[in-house]
N, C-alpha and C positions, 0 to 999 in steps of 0.2 A: 558537477557528477550528471552523466546522461542516465536517466531511468524510464521507464516505459510503463505506461497504464493501459491494460487491455479492456476494451469495452464492447458492448453491443452497438451495431451500427446507429440505433435509435439514441441510446445514451452518449454516444460520442458525438453525433450532432448536436443535441441538447448541451453538452459540456462545451462545445466550441461556440455555439451561439450565445450562451450566457458567459463565456469566459471565465469559468470557475469549476471546479472540481469537488466531487463529494468527499467529505473526509467521515470516518467511521468512529463511533464511541466504542467503548469495549463490548457493550452488550451487543453491537452489530456484528462482531466479527465471527467467521464461520468456523474456528478451531476451538472446540471445547477446554483445550488445554493453554489458550492464549493467557498471557499473564499467570500461568500457574505451572511454568517449566521449572520453577524454583519452589522447594519445599523444606519444611524445617522438622528436625528431629523430634521436637514437642507437638503434639496433635493441638494443644492449645494455642501454641503461636500459628500453626495452620489455620485454625479458625479465625484467629484475629486478622491474619493476612488476608483471607479470602473476604471476611467482611470488608475490608478497607478497599480492595479492588471492586467489590460489588458497589459501594459507596461510591466510588470515583466513577464508575461507568454509568452510575444513575443521576448522578449529581447534575442538574441542569444548569446551574449557574457558573459552573467551573468544571465542565467534564473534561477527561483525557480524551483527546481525538488525534486520529492517526491517518494519513494518506498512504496506501499500500502500492510499491511499485515492485517491477523485476528489473534486474540488470540486462535481461535479454529479450530480444524482440523476435527472434528467429526459433523459438521453441514450438513445435508441433503440439505438444500436450499445453502449453498456455493458450495458444489460439484456440484449441478444443475446449477448454475449461472455460476460459474467460472471453474469449474472442469470438463467441457464438459461432463454434465449430467452423472457424475460418471465413465466416461472413461479417465477422465484426471488424472495428478498426482499433489500432495501437496509435496512442498519443505518445510522443517522445518529449521529455523536459530536461531541461538543465535545472539540475535542483542543487541549493545550497547545502553543501555537504556538512556544514555544522548542525544543522537540525536532523541529520539522517542517522538512522542505525540500521546496520546490516544485520540480517537475521543470522543466528548462530543455529546450526541443525545438529541434534544430538539424539543418540539412541536411548539415553536415560535421562531423567529429571535430575537437576541439580539439587543436591541437600545442604542447606546453608546451616551456618552456626546460629546461635540464638539472637534474635534482634534486639534484645535487652542489653546484650554485650557489644553491639556495634557502635563504633564512632558514627558521627554524622555523615561523613563523608563515605563511609562503607554502606550506610543505609541508601544514599544516593545513587551509588554504583548498584546496589541490589537491584532498585526499582528500573534502572537503565536495562540490567539483565534480564529482568522479568519481561520487559518490553520487547526484546529481541531473542529470546529462546524458543525453538519449535522442534518437533519432533523430526527426524530423518525423512519419513513419510512424505513431508512437504517440500524436500530440498530441489525438487524439479522448479519450483517457482523461483529460486534465487531472489528472494525477496529483500528489498530494503523499505524501512518504514520512516517517514517524513513525519516527525512530531509538531503538532499544530498548537499554537498558544490560543486558545478561545476566550473571548470576553464574556461578561455576564449577558449582554443584550443577545449575542450571538449563539451562546449557551441554551438559551430559552427556546430556540426554535426548534421544531420537530426534527429538522434535517439540517445537517451542518455543510456549509460550502466554503471552500477557500478559493478566493480570486486567483487570477493568474497574476504573478508579479515577478520583479527581478530574482526573487529567491526561488520562484516556481516557474520558470519561462518556457512557454510552448515553443520548441524548434522544429518539430517535424511531425507529420501525420501520414501513418502507414495503412492504407486500405487492404483488408483481408483478400486471399486469394479467390475466396468465393463470393465476395460481396457483389451486390448489384449498385451500390453507390458510386455515382461517377466522380472522377477526379475534379472536374470542373465545379461539382457542386461545394466538395470540400474547399476548393481555391476561394470560393465566394464568401467562406465564412472566416477565413484567417487572413492575417496580415502577409504581405507579399515578402517578406522575410521568412516566412514558415515553408518548409519544403513540403510538398505533397507527393508521395509515392505509392504505387501499387505493387503489392507483394504477389510471389507465385511459389509454387513447391521448387526447392532445389532439383535440379536435373541430375545430381549426384549424390547427394547427403539428405537424410532425413531431417530437412530443416526448411523453414520459410525464408525466402530471400526476396531482395529488392528486385522488380523486374526492369525499372525504367528509373 
């Protein structure tokens, strides 16, 4: 699955140099409703759920971590909001589909049945749903979340980074239309198998396209 990570030029160069990408804990995410797109009819169960998510987000020995990607590289909004207003860089990865959860965008939150009445399989599906439901306000991101298994040693670090691998393989680097970073600089940081392209504004559409 081809997925795209928007970064400032500074963080893109750091990511390429270190060959690892930052993963986010629940507490790091920028949407107040992350993991709370699911609610319960009982206020008591809502409190239990919120406490569970809060504990998982702060648990240093085994945190839930995700890498957030987009399915698009040509969105002007994404370049503006996450690509440093076009001065940044997009990294293209081939990501193992098994670990990915496409985000489902909804206008209302999902009301679920009682946790106590659910089977184990239903609870697992509920957790996956909570990982992947967001408001339609975020729909322009076309987000896919890559779930990362974190061991105890890595979980104790203040920041969590995931190394490039076969399941997270860098395939292309796209330099923003306003970026001052040279193509040769990026080519010096990546393997010869990785394509390096410069981007430009489309001449006919509201999109950012590959120029060479």
